[in-house]
ROGU-706299 format. One record per residue (C-alpha): x, y, z; residue in one letter. Coordinates in steps of 0.02 Angstrom, whole numbers, padded with zeros to 5 digits, always signed. Last residue first. Layout:
% ROGU-706299
XYZa;...
END
This chain:
% ROGU-706299
+00677-00485-00925q;+00849-00521-00995f;+00813-00589-01168a;+00935-00671-01286y;+00935-00702-01473q;+00896-00521-01513d;+00970-00526-01688e;+00967-00611-01855g;+01051-00752-01947p;+01221-00670-01975s;+01329-00770-02094i;+01464-00901-02077i;+01521-00975-02241k;+01536-01160-02282g;+01365-01165-02364g;+01279-01087-02215v;+01365-01086-02046n;+01282-00981-01911k;+01311-00812-01833t;+01246-00718-01682q;+01327-00845-01564k;+01501-00806-01636s;+01467-00620-01622i;+01418-00632-01439v;+01556-00751-01385i;+01688-00638-01460l;+01604-00486-01378v;+01607-00566-01206g;+01790-00615-01221l;+01837-00440-01280c;+01737-00371-01133l;+01844-00476-01016w;+02005-00393-01075f;+01926-00221-01090l;+01862-00226-00911s;+02030-00289-00848g;+02118-00142-00930i;+02031+00005-00846k;+01949-00082-00697d;+02113-00156-00638t;+02140-00342-00607e;+02206-00374-00782i;+02333-00233-00759l;+02473-00327-00672d;+02619-00243-00765s;+02767-00277-00880m;+02704-00434-00970f;+02530-00368-00933i;+02549-00229-01060l;+02612-00339-01202a;+02469-00461-01175g;+02347-00315-01168i;+02404-00265-01341m;+02380-00444-01401t;+02203-00442-01331l;+02166-00274-01413i;+02220-00343-01583v;+02112-00498-01564g;+01959-00396-01514a;+01988-00281-01662t;+01995-00428-01783l;+01832-00499-01715a;+01747-00329-01730i;+01814-00311-01907q;+01743-00480-01958r;+01574-00436-01880y;+01554-00283-01989f;+01632-00371-02140n;+01493-00502-02142d;+01560-00662-02221s;+01633-00732-02059l;+01758-00873-02070s;+01924-00780-02080h;+01889-00652-01944y;+01802-00781-01836l;+01953-00897-01837k;+02072-00752-01798q;+01965-00699-01650s;+01962-00881-01593f;+02152-00886-01596l;+02161-00732-01484i;+02031-00798-01362m;+02113-00970-01357g;+02280-00890-01317f;+02203-00808-01164y;+02102-00959-01108l;+02246-01081-01132i;+02363-00954-01052c;+02251-00940-00898f;+02238-01129-00880f;+02426-01151-00897v;+02465-01012-00773l;+02345-01088-00645g;+02421-01260-00674p;+02593-01184-00634i;+02534-01119-00466g;+02388-01004-00429q;+02471-00860-00333e;+02649-00869-00397i;+02601-00933-00569t;+02471-00797-00592t;+02595-00665-00536l;+02726-00729-00658i;+02602-00714-00802f;+02538-00547-00738y;+02709-00467-00733n;+02732-00316-00620h;+02760-00416-00458v;+02630-00321-00357s;+02609-00150-00281s;+02592-00122-00094h;+02611+00066-00125e;+02747+00081+00010p;+02855-00046-00083n;+03008-00053+00032n;+03100-00096-00128s;+03100+00087-00184v;+03287+00114-00153w;+03327-00041-00253t;+03369-00222-00207k;+03439-00333-00343f;+03595-00391-00251p;+03488-00423-00094t;+03384-00568-00161e;+03197-00575-00126t;+03106-00728-00059y;+03072-00661+00117s;+02993-00505+00043q;+02869-00601-00065y;+02741-00663+00060n;+02612-00529+00104n;+02630-00444-00066y;+02598-00600-00169f;+02440-00658-00080n;+02297-00593-00189n;+02260-00765-00259p;+02338-00910-00161g;+02519-00951-00121f;+02534-01069-00269g;+02430-01226-00299t;+02562-01329-00388f;+02731-01241-00388p;+02738-01187-00205k;+02920-01156-00155e;+02991-01152-00332a;+02855-01027-00378i;+02908-00918-00231m;+03089-00916-00291n;+03029-00865-00464i;+02925-00726-00385g;+03071-00659-00284a;+03170-00653-00446i;+03026-00561-00529w;+03017-00440-00383r;+03198-00382-00395y;+03192-00387-00585f;+03042-00270-00581r;+03133-00156-00459e;+03274-00138-00584a;+03144-00101-00718n;+03070+00042-00617s;+03240+00103-00555v;+03316+00126-00727d;+03498+00071-00726k;+03480-00082-00838f;+03588+00005-00971q;+03448+00007-01100v;+03325+00073-00970t;+03450+00203-00910a;+03461+00271-01088e;+03271+00278-01098l;+03260+00374-00934h;+03402+00489-00984e;+03302+00533-01140n;+03147+00554-01031f;+03226+00680-00912d;+03167+00662-00733k;+03267+00503-00707h;+03224+00385-00565f;+03380+00303-00492i;+03491+00150-00508t;+03665+00220-00486s;+03678+00192-00297n;+03609+00014-00297y;+03723-00042-00438d;+03628-00172-00538h;+03627-00362-00539a;+03628-00427-00717f;+03765-00556-00689h;+03655-00634-00554l;+03532-00687-00690y;+03655-00822-00746t;+03614-00923-00590h;+03698-01079-00662d;+03543-01104-00770i;+03407-00982-00715l;+03440-00846-00845l;+03450-00975-00986w;+03286-01056-00931a;+03196-00888-00932g;+03267-00844-01103v;+03211-01011-01173a;+03037-00999-01093l;+03009-00824-01163t;+03076-00872-01335i;+02963-01025-01343a;+02809-00926-01289t;+02842-00791-01419a;+02870-00922-01555i;+02710-01016-01513i;+02608-00855-01504l;+02678-00797-01671a;+02635-00964-01752y;+02455-00947-01692g;+02446-00766-01754i;+02491-00814-01931l;+02321-00822-02017k;+02367-00679-02135n;+02240-00553-02068q;+02282-00609-01891i;+02467-00577-01921l;+02434-00408-02000r;+02336-00340-01852y;+02456-00429-01733a;+02598-00320-01797i;+02501-00160-01763t;+02446-00226-01593g;+02625-00265-01544t;+02683-00092-01597i;+02545-00012-01493l;+02583-00126-01346a;+02768-00080-01353l;+02721+00105-01350w;+02602+00070-01205a;+02740-00019-01108g;+02865+00120-01139r;+02747+00247-01062s;+02795+00427-01101y;+02613+00487-01093a;+02662+00609-01232l;+02664+00472-01363v;+02496+00400-01311a;+02412+00571-01304g;+02480+00618-01474a;+02416+00454-01546f;+02245+00486-01470g;+02240+00662-01540i;+02285+00596-01714f;+02155+00457-01703l;+02023+00584-01649g;+02065+00694-01797i;+02035+00545-01911r;+01871+00510-01823l;+01817+00690-01854l;+01859+00671-02038k;+01751+00514-02048r;+01605+00598-01960y;+01539+00680-02119r;+01513+00511-02202n;+01564+00509-02386n;+01704+00385-02357h;+01589+00263-02267p;+01632+00226-02083t;+01689+00046-02053l;+01873+00093-02064k;+01852+00239-01943y;+01759+00131-01818t;+01901+00004-01832t;+02029+00141-01797f;+01928+00202-01648l;+01924+00027-01572v;+02111+00007-01599a;+02136+00178-01520m;+02037+00108-01374l;+02177-00015-01336c;+02309+00122-01353v;+02214+00232-01230l;+02183+00097-01100m;+02370+00064-01084g;+02413+00249-01095s;+02304+00290-00945f;+02351+00140-00839n;+02536+00174-00866v;+02519+00363-00845h;+02458+00344-00667n;+02306+00317-00556r;+02186+00368-00692f;+02029+00476-00691f;+02078+00589-00547p;+02218+00616-00597s;+02295+00601-00769y;+02399+00761-00760i;+02502+00731-00603e;+02629+00593-00629k;+02651+00643-00810v;+02736+00803-00748s;+02911+00727-00743e;+02912+00688-00929f;+02882+00869-00977s;+02743+00920-01097f;+02786+01104-01069d;+02708+01093-00894f;+02557+01200-00943f;+02544+01092-01101a;+02515+00938-00991h;+02353+01014-00927r;+02290+01038-01105i;+02350+00864-01155l;+02263+00787-01004a;+02101+00879-01041q;+02105+00814-01220v;+02146+00635-01169v;+02012+00625-01035v;+01879+00694-01153f;+01931+00570-01287g;+01913+00430-01161m;+01734+00484-01130p;+01701+00483-01319i;+01794+00320-01355v;+01707+00199-01238l;+01523+00244-01258l;+01548+00278-01443c;+01634+00110-01468p;+01487+00017-01387l;+01348+00104-01485l;+01392+00011-01645r;+01379-00155-01554l;+01211-00100-01482s;+01145-00057-01655k;+01212-00217-01732r;+01110-00316-01606t;+01153-00440-01467n;+01256-00323-01360l;+01138-00320-01209f;+01103-00503-01172y;+01265-00589-01224c;+01354-00431-01164p;+01290-00478-00990l;+01396-00637-00979i;+01573-00579-01015v;+01586-00397-00957f;+01455-00383-00818p;+01470-00564-00754i;+01658-00578-00773i;+01714-00422-00679f;+01596-00447-00532w;+01654-00626-00517t;+01839-00583-00520k;+01808-00465-00374a;+01728-00607-00277l;+01875-00721-00314l;+02000-00588-00259f;+01905-00561-00097k;+01908-00750-00071l;+02096-00749-00095s;+02118-00618+00041l;+02012-00722+00161a;+02100-00883+00113p;+02271-00819+00174d;+02407-00947+00135t;+02288-01012+00001s;+02247-01196-00019f;+02060-01167-00039i;+02094-01012-00144t;+02206-01112-00260s;+02061-01231-00292v;+01938-01087-00322v;+02062-01007-00443i;+02072-01177-00528w;+01886-01177-00556t;+01892-01000-00625l;+02014-01049-00763h;+01911-01203-00806l;+01754-01096-00810l;+01841-00976-00930l;+01888-01122-01042l;+01704-01172-01043l;+01658-00994-01090f;+01781-00999-01234l;+01707-01162-01298p;+01527-01095-01292h;+01411-01209-01193n;+01363-01074-01068i;+01341-00941-01202f;+01182-01008-01282g;+01122-01091-01122a;+01008-00944-01083n;+01003-00905-00898l;+00838-00812-00890t;+00751-00980-00879s;+00816-00990-00701p;+00692-00854-00647s;+00705-00812-00462f;+00888-00862-00444s;+00932-00802-00620v;+00858-00631-00582k;+00946-00622-00414l;+01116-00670-00486v;+01098-00545-00628f;+01044-00404-00512v;+01190-00439-00394a;+01316-00441-00536t;+01244-00280-00608l;+01259-00194-00439l;+01438-00255-00412i;+01489-00191-00583m;+01396-00028-00550l;+01495-00003-00389f;+01654-00043-00485e;+01612+00092-00612d;+01575+00233-00490p;+01701+00225-00418l;+01853+00113-00419d;+01857+00040-00244l;+01990+00038-00108g;+01989-00056+00056l;+02135-00068+00178s;+02146+00114+00237p;+01955+00126+00220t;+01846+00182+00073i;+02002+00222-00028n;+01943+00296-00193i;+02003+00249-00366e;+01927+00352-00506t;+01804+00321-00644s;+01804+00419-00807l;+01874+00293-00931p;+01754+00156-00871l;+01605+00273-00853l;+01536+00247-01028a;+01537+00057-01010i;+01450+00068-00841l;+01315+00181-00913i;+01288+00049-01048f;+01262-00087-00918f;+01152+00021-00806i;+01039+00058-00955w;+01035-00128-00997e;+00959-00160-00825t;+00801-00067-00874k;+00671-00164-00774h;+00766-00205-00615v;+00896-00067-00605v;+00786+00066-00684v;+00632+00026-00578k;+00735+00019-00418y;+00816+00185-00461l;+00645+00266-00482p;+00590+00204-00310g;+00752+00238-00216g;+00777+00414-00281l;+00703+00498-00128v;+00785+00376-00007f;+00953+00382-00098l;+00946+00570-00089f;+00914+00564+00097p;+01061+00443+00123i;+01192+00543+00025a;+01229+00654+00175l;+01302+00501+00262l;+01450+00512+00141l;+01510+00668+00233s;+01576+00569+00381e;+01624+00688+00522e;+01540+00564+00642t;+01441+00697+00736i;+01414+00811+00587i;+01365+00669+00469a;+01247+00597+00600a;+01162+00766+00621i;+01140+00785+00433g;+01077+00606+00412a;+00949+00632+00550a;+00894+00798+00474f;+00865+00722+00301f;+00788+00560+00367i;+00663+00658+00473i;+00620+00773+00327a;+00593+00626+00209s;+00482+00537+00337i;+00375+00695+00357i;+00362+00722+00170y;+00313+00540+00140k;+00181+00555+00278l;+00105+00705+00189q;+00096+00607+00024l;+00004+00459+00101p;+00105+00295+00090l;+00067+00172-00049a;+00000+00000+00000m;
END
């Protein structure tokens, strides 16, 4: 039964004053949001439950604009996007619980989704044997609210050409705003290397996260440009956007992003020529060979740096020179943690130390010759190589399962590109493959899969690959689009 209008006013006034008094007493300004949540509760409920796709598309648009906020000294969230990820996960779970028919089997039996389940199953196993199960459980929960919004929900909300065309707009336009404002702010510092620490806040933690997401979305923008007819008035605007994006990537001074951009460009041609599988085999073989060579007879000890000469350089040319000479502090610290990581893998090779447990365990496995002046690690950052991190925390089987999923996604993008007859879907598949190879280059030097900026794109690529493969069918040896709106999320 609906409440009388006068009673609603009285209750609203009581909540408003109570929240204000509580905010003053506790000095917690967030309590002031309670009255607004009460007033908006009804409309918000209708949107969340009956227009869930709106929340999904809002989440996509907010990915480049969200910021990391520390709720408590030990708890940080990326807001508002991570809140929306949790909200969408909760809505999906509740809808499936009350209406199991909502869970369409179309994506569940997809080969990539089955590989994902295998990857998640081993995370559960490593969580059970974790050195700190509570931390690992938090990791598992966070993984869940990445996968449901970006892998499963696209099967419901990106099932038409219109929605797939909307997706790049929602990603690129907000990112374009961030790039332009960053370039303007950077200009006040004469585009100096030292100032990159400041200009990407509050949207990005640092220039690595910014440039990593930027180069990935440049691939999206390039595909949009290619699919836009020559006589379309927006084509020139897209070309300008590509130029601005390239300028933003160059002036971010991130070596990892530059490497990712080169990797993506090469992968573009490799996928087109059905060579990406061979490239993955060669890259894996080289990595394993170099790793084995460094470990045999402790060869890696010859690369120990001079503690006093390994510093952070404010000039970018000096920074690059120090990188080549192994005197750059960031890379020196990487070696310090990688060596600790290898020692940890030797200690627990099967189930690992458990997800989210690198920081609490790695210091006792480090080696003094590689120590740097930032080795106290006040930021609690990780090993700076996602493949090593996965092996440390989930054991060698965890690395194998992740690589099978990751390589499978790239190979599947190549398969779709060469089997689809519709150029629109072919270009989407190609773009997903290129982005995935870019992310591979990024996570070789960082741990960005667990961040909202790069992790969202990684899992969204998986969701999109599943979507376009389920929207097509084989006719006469060629795969064509049979229609749209295969799924319903009511």
